Each structure stands twice: as structure tokens, then as C-alpha cells.
N, C-alpha and C positions, 0 to 999 in steps of 0.2 A: 370440274371446277365451276362451271356455270351454275350447277345445282347448289353450291355452297354460297354463292353471292347473295341470293335472296335471304337466307337465314342470317347471314352476317350483317347485311344492311338493316334487317329487322331488329337485330340485337343492338346495333349502334343507335338506331332511332329510338328504341325503347330506353336505352341508357341515357340518351340526351334528354328525353322527356322527363325522366326521373330526376336528373340533376339540374334541370332548368327551372324547376318550381322555385318560386321566390317566397321568402319569409321576411317579415318586417323585423328589424333588429332593434335592440335597445340596450343601453348601458346605464346602470344606476350606481351611484356611490353616495355614501359608504355602503359596504356590503352587509353591515348590520348596525343596529342602533341599541345602545345601552344607556338608559336614562335613570338618574337618581333624583327624586323630587319629594318634597314634603307633601303629605296628604292635604288636599285642599288648595295647594299652590299649583302654579302652571309652569311647565318647562317647554321650551320650543327647540326642536332639532330641525335640521335641513337635510333634504335629499336632493341630489342633483341627477336629473333624468336627461339622457342624451340620445338622440336619434342617429346612429351610425349607418343606417341602411340608406340605400340610394333612392328612397321614395318618401313621400309625405305620409305621415301617420297620425292617428288619433291615439292619445294616451289617456288611460283611466287609472286613477290611484285610489285605493281604498284599504281600510283595515279589515283583516279577516274576522276579527272579533274585538270586543271591548269598545264598540262604537260610542258607548255612553260617556267615555272620557278621552277619546282620541278624535281630534278634528284635523282634517287635512285641507290645505289650500294651496293651489287649486286642485280640484278632484278630476278635472278633465281639461285637456288642452291639445292643440295641434302643433307638431314640430316638423319643419322642413328638414332635408338631409343636412346633417352636421350641427343642427341647432340643439341647444340644451335649455332646460328650465329648472328653476329651483322650486321645490315643494316644501312648504312649512308643515311640520308635524307638531301639533300642539297637544300636550298631554296634561290633563288635570284629574288625577286620581282622587276619588272621594274618600277612600279608606286606605289604611296602610296595608302593605303586603307586597308579594312578588308576583308580577303579572307578565305573561308571555303571549305573544301573538305574532302575526306577520303583517307587513304592509305589502299588498299586492300591487304591482305595476304591470299593466297590460297594454300592449301596442297592437293596433289594427290598421291595416292599410286604408287610405281614403278611397283609392280606386278599387272597386269591387270586381276583381278578376277571379276567375274560377281557380287559378293556381296560386293566388296570393293567400298566405296564411298569416295569422297573427302570432305573437309570442308574448311571453310574460316572465316576470321574476318575482320571487317572494323575498322580502328583506326581513330577517328576524328582528323583532323588537322586544327588548326586555326592560320592564319598568320596575324599579325598586322604589316603592312609596314608603317613606318613613313617617314616624309620628311627628306631628307639628310641635316644634320646640318653643314656640312663642308662649310665654306664661300668660299673657293677657288673653290671647285667643283660646288657649286651653281652658282658662278660667271661665270664659264666656260660654264655651262649648259644653262645659260640665254643669252650667246652671240649669235647673229644671224650670225653664221659662216657656210659657206659651206665647203666641203672638200678642195676646192681650197684655201679658206681663211686659213684653218688650215695648209696646206702645205706652204703657204706664211709666216705665223708666224714662222713655224719651220725653214724655210730657213733663215729668218731674225735673229733668235736666233743663228743659225749656223754661219752666217756671223759675228755677234757681238762677239761670242765666239772665232772664229779664229782671228779676229782683236785684241781682248784682248791679246791673247797669242803672237801674232806677235809684238805688242807694248812692251810687257814684255820681249820678247827675244831681241828685238832691243835695249832696254835700258840696258840690261846686256852686250851686245856686245860693247857698247860705252865706 
């Protein structure tokens, strides 16, 4: 019987060591984002990140891809136990199409203990960018203008505007 006590205690201690390791937890809602926006326009969605673990953690939020038209704010923050933070996801696609990526949310413990591990989730993001339906913006976008041409048009509009007000002022003085 005494011979079995040492292996039993060793097994209990090993099991306790395995089950006592801590991991930082996180909760993110919604579980996925689907956005429909016109190309060139901006859509904003919100993610709610919560720290359900019993320790203070640092949270990092970033897009896995498509960084050129996905901006997140804030990208890094600290949450105490039970606290939550809203993260704005700003999407401005340059061209039309269907785009898919993930928003990664990673939590790491502030206290650097050898048994503490971080955790993370990936929130699927689907962006449907449609063609811009504004006739005025579509007409301007299709004009074959260089920056010199745009400056010339702006100067012409300025001259016409000044001329209009000069004629109006002259007619009042008469």
C-alpha cells in the first residue's frame, strides 16, 4: 500500500499542475461582420471586446489582410476583469467587389508568469463593395482629367464666381 502512495501523489500533483495553468480569456461580439458599402464611401461597424478572465490583460486588434481600406480604433488597450471596450471598424473600399478577411483580437496577460498564456479569436469580415451610384461622382470619376485639368476647372469656376459678384455689385451701384 505504501508503495502505491508515491505514484498516486505524483499523479495528483501532475494533474493539478496541468489544470492550474491560467489563460487570459476574451469575449467578442458580434461573432461576424457583414458590411455592404459603395466603393469610395466609408462604413463603420463596432466590435465589443470584453475581458471575462480574472486578470488584467492587454488586447491587440488588427485586420489579417486588406489593411489598405480597414482602419481599427483603438488597436491596443488594457482591460481589467469584467471590463469591456468598443472597437470601431472603419471600412473604405477603393473598388467594387467582394472582400473577405478576419479581424484578429488577441489578449495577453499583463503579469508575465511562466504559466500564463494568451488567447485570441478571429472575427470573419465580409465586405460587399458596390458601384458608386451618384451620377455626379460617377461623371467626375470618368473624366480624363489630370491634376492640371482639375486646377484649370477650379480656376475657371473661381473667375466665373468673381465675375458674377462683380456684375451684381456693379448693378447695385448704378
